[in-house]
C-alpha positions in Angstrom: 0.0 0.0 0.0 1.4 3.4 -1.0 0.1 6.5 0.8 1.1 10.1 -0.1 0.2 12.1 3.0 -1.0 10.1 6.0 -3.1 7.0 6.6 -5.9 7.1 9.2 -6.9 3.8 10.8 -10.3 3.6 12.4 -9.4 0.4 14.2 -6.5 -1.4 15.7 -4.3 -3.7 13.7 -3.4 -6.8 15.7 -0.2 -8.4 14.4 0.4 -10.6 17.5 2.4 -13.6 16.4 2.7 -12.4 12.8 6.4 -11.5 12.8 9.1 -13.6 11.3 9.3 -17.1 12.8 12.2 -18.4 14.7 14.3 -21.2 13.3 12.8 -24.7 13.1 15.1 -27.2 14.7 13.7 -30.0 12.4 15.6 -33.2 13.0 19.0 -31.5 13.4 21.3 -33.1 15.9 24.7 -31.6 16.8 27.4 -34.2 16.3 30.5 -32.1 16.7 32.8 -31.8 19.7 33.2 -29.0 22.2 34.7 -26.0 20.4 37.9 -26.1 22.5 38.6 -29.4 20.7 38.0 -28.0 17.2 38.2 -24.2 16.7 36.7 -24.5 13.2 33.4 -24.7 15.0 33.7 -21.0 15.9 32.7 -19.7 12.4 29.7 -17.5 12.2 28.1 -18.7 9.0 27.5 -22.2 7.6 25.6 -23.6 4.7 22.1 -24.9 5.2 23.3 -28.5 4.9 25.9 -28.2 7.7 23.6 -29.7 10.3 26.4 -31.1 12.5 28.1 -27.7 12.9 25.6 -25.1 13.9 21.9 -24.5 14.4 19.7 -22.6 11.9 19.4 -18.9 11.9 16.0 -17.3 12.5 13.9 -15.7 9.8 14.2 -12.0 9.0 14.4 -9.7 6.0 17.4 -10.6 3.9 18.3 -11.6 0.4 16.6 -14.9 -0.5 19.7 -16.1 -2.3 21.6 -16.0 0.9 22.6 -19.7 1.5 24.6 -19.4 4.8 21.6 -20.1 6.9 23.3 -21.7 9.9 25.8 -20.4 12.5 26.0 -17.9 15.2 26.3 -14.8 13.1 23.0 -12.7 12.8 21.3 -12.1 9.4 19.9 -8.6 9.5 17.2 -8.7 12.2 17.2 -12.5 12.5 19.1 -14.1 15.4 22.0 -16.4 14.7 22.0 -20.1 15.5 24.2 -21.5 18.3 27.5 -23.2 17.4 29.2 -25.8 19.5 27.8 -28.3 22.0 24.2 -27.2 22.7 24.8 -23.5 22.8 21.7 -21.2 22.6 20.5 -19.3 19.6 20.2 -15.5 19.5 17.0 -13.5 19.8 15.4 -11.6 16.9 16.0 -7.8 16.7 13.6 -5.0 16.1 13.8 -1.6 18.0 17.1 -2.9 19.5 19.5 -5.8 19.2 18.2 -9.2 20.1 19.7 -11.1 23.0 22.8 -13.2 22.7 22.3 -17.0 22.9 23.8 -19.0 25.8 27.3 -20.5 25.9 28.2 -24.0 25.0 27.3 -26.9 27.4 28.9 -26.8 30.9 30.0 -30.4 30.2 32.8 -29.0 28.0 36.1 -28.5 29.8 36.1 -24.9 28.7 32.7 -24.0 27.4 32.9 -21.8 24.3 31.1 -18.5 24.1 29.5 -19.5 20.8 25.8 -18.7 21.4 24.0 -17.1 18.5 24.3 -13.3 18.0 21.2 -11.3 18.4 19.4 -9.9 15.4 20.2 -6.3 14.4 18.4 -3.1 15.6 16.5 -2.2 12.5 16.1 1.4 13.4 19.4 1.9 11.5 17.5 1.2 8.2 16.0 4.7 8.0 14.4 7.3 10.2 11.2 7.9 8.3 8.1 6.1 9.5 8.2 2.4 8.5 6.6 -0.8 9.6 8.9 -3.8 10.2 8.2 -7.2 11.7 10.7 -8.2 14.4 13.3 -10.9 13.4 12.9 -14.5 14.5 14.8 -15.9 17.4 16.6 -19.2 17.3 16.7 -22.5 19.1 19.7 -24.3 20.3 21.1 -27.4 18.8 19.1 -30.4 20.0 20.5 -32.9 22.4 21.3 -36.1 20.6 18.2 -38.3 20.4 16.3 -36.5 23.2 12.7 -35.3 23.1 12.0 -31.6 23.8 10.9 -32.4 27.4 14.0 -34.5 28.0 16.2 -31.6 26.7 14.5 -29.2 29.1 15.2 -31.5 32.0 18.9 -31.8 31.1 19.2 -28.0 30.8 17.6 -27.5 34.2 20.1 -30.0 35.7 23.1 -28.3 34.0 22.1 -24.9 35.1 21.6 -25.8 38.8 
């Protein structure tokens, strides 16, 4: 919709839950070691097919030909996926940067700080009035062969 002067809305517009989705973990299982054992796992971007290296990035507005859809680096306002052993994904950005994902598992001798980067503050894309959806956040890499409930229980034990 293009408007020359101003647009008057006579009702609210509810866009709850209509922003960019977070990354879908699908059937990904992290198969790599702790990052201290293999520094190559510190990269920020990986191809979509690199399921054993890094979690998927969230959705945001970016070039659809972009193929590096995994890894801790953010993609515009989308959060980056966690690298390393069960590190957390970054949060989506909007009026500010999204939150950084959690570090690698405490079971590593020296847990890497390889959580996903938060999505970018999109206010940098112009000062004129615009409407943007917030970027999607990201999940962590799934624990090998565990259900979501079992993963949550393991995380609670590790954090206590």
